[in-house]
C-alpha positions in Angstrom: 0.0 0.0 0.0 1.5 3.4 -0.9 1.4 6.6 1.1 -1.1 8.3 -1.2 -3.7 5.6 -0.6 -3.1 5.7 3.2 -3.7 9.5 3.3 -6.9 9.0 1.3 -8.1 6.5 3.9 -7.3 8.9 6.7 -9.2 11.7 5.0 -12.1 9.4 4.3 -12.1 8.3 7.9 -12.2 11.9 9.2 -15.0 12.7 6.8 -17.1 9.8 8.0 -16.3 10.7 11.6 -17.4 14.3 11.1 -20.6 13.1 9.4 -21.4 10.8 12.3 -20.8 13.6 14.8 -23.1 15.9 12.8 -25.9 13.3 12.7 -25.7 12.5 16.4 -24.9 15.9 17.8 -26.7 18.3 15.4 -29.6 16.4 13.9 -31.0 14.8 17.0 -34.4 16.2 18.2 -34.4 19.0 20.6 -35.5 18.6 24.2 -37.6 20.8 26.4 -34.5 22.4 27.9 -33.4 23.5 24.4 -36.3 25.8 24.0 -35.6 29.2 25.5 -38.0 31.7 26.8 -37.7 33.8 23.6 -38.9 30.8 21.5 -42.1 30.2 23.5 -44.2 32.7 21.6 -42.9 31.4 18.3 -43.7 27.8 19.3 -47.1 28.9 20.6 -47.9 30.7 17.4 -46.9 27.6 15.4 -49.1 25.3 17.5 -52.0 27.7 17.4 -51.8 28.0 13.6 -51.7 24.2 13.2 -54.6 23.6 15.4 -56.6 26.2 13.7 -55.8 24.8 10.3 -57.6 21.6 11.3 -60.6 23.6 12.5 -59.8 23.8 16.2 -59.6 26.9 18.3 -56.4 27.6 20.2 -55.5 31.3 20.8 -51.8 31.9 21.1 -51.9 33.2 24.7 -53.7 30.0 25.8 -51.1 27.8 24.0 -48.3 29.8 25.8 -50.0 29.1 29.2 -50.3 25.4 28.3 -46.6 25.2 27.3 -45.6 26.9 30.6 -47.7 24.5 32.6 -46.2 21.6 30.7 -42.7 22.8 31.6 -43.7 23.2 35.2 -45.2 19.7 35.1 -41.9 18.2 33.8 -39.9 20.2 36.5 -42.1 19.0 39.4 -41.7 15.3 38.7 -45.2 14.6 37.4 -47.2 14.4 40.6 -50.9 13.5 40.3 -53.5 16.1 41.1 -55.1 16.0 44.5 -58.5 14.3 44.5 -60.3 17.6 45.1 -59.0 18.9 41.7 -59.8 15.9 39.6 -63.0 16.3 37.8 -65.6 13.6 38.3 -67.3 11.8 35.4 -70.4 14.0 35.8 -68.3 17.2 35.8 -66.3 16.1 32.8 -69.4 15.1 30.9 -70.9 18.6 31.6 -67.9 20.2 30.1 -68.3 18.4 26.8 -71.0 19.7 24.5 -73.1 16.8 23.1 -72.7 16.3 19.4 -75.8 16.8 17.3 -77.5 13.5 16.4 -78.1 12.8 12.7 -81.7 12.9 11.6 -83.2 9.5 11.0 -83.7 8.6 7.4 -87.3 8.8 6.2 -89.1 5.5 5.9 -89.0 3.9 2.4 -92.3 3.1 0.8 -92.2 -0.4 -0.6 -94.9 -1.7 -2.9 -96.9 -4.6 -1.6 -95.7 -8.0 -2.7 -97.7 -9.7 -5.4 -99.6 -12.8 -4.2 -100.2 -15.8 -6.4 -104.0 -15.7 -5.9 -104.6 -12.1 -7.1 -105.0 -12.5 -10.9 
C-alpha cells in the first residue's frame, strides 16, 4: 500500500467521523430544555396555527400558558392532582357539548308484494 492511498483512507475516515458527529450531535431532536423563553411565543404561534388549520380553536396566549404549565409539570416530577382537583365523570361530561345526532332517514315506501291468488 502506498502513502497516497493511506492518506486517502485517513481523509475518508475523518469525513465519516465528522458526518457521524453531525448526525448524532446536530440532527437529534431538541428537548424541552433546548427551547428558550424567547422561543415560546414562536412555538405557541406555530401550534396555534396548526390547530386552527384543522378547524380547532387555540389562541396563542392559551397555548403559551399550556406550554408553561407543561414545563412546570416536567420540572415537578409529574405528581398527580389532589382528589379535590380531579373532575368527576359528571363534571367532565358537563364540560363536553353533546354532538348533534343525525336525523333518522325517512321510511322507504315499498310496494306490496304480489300474491299468487290475485290474478
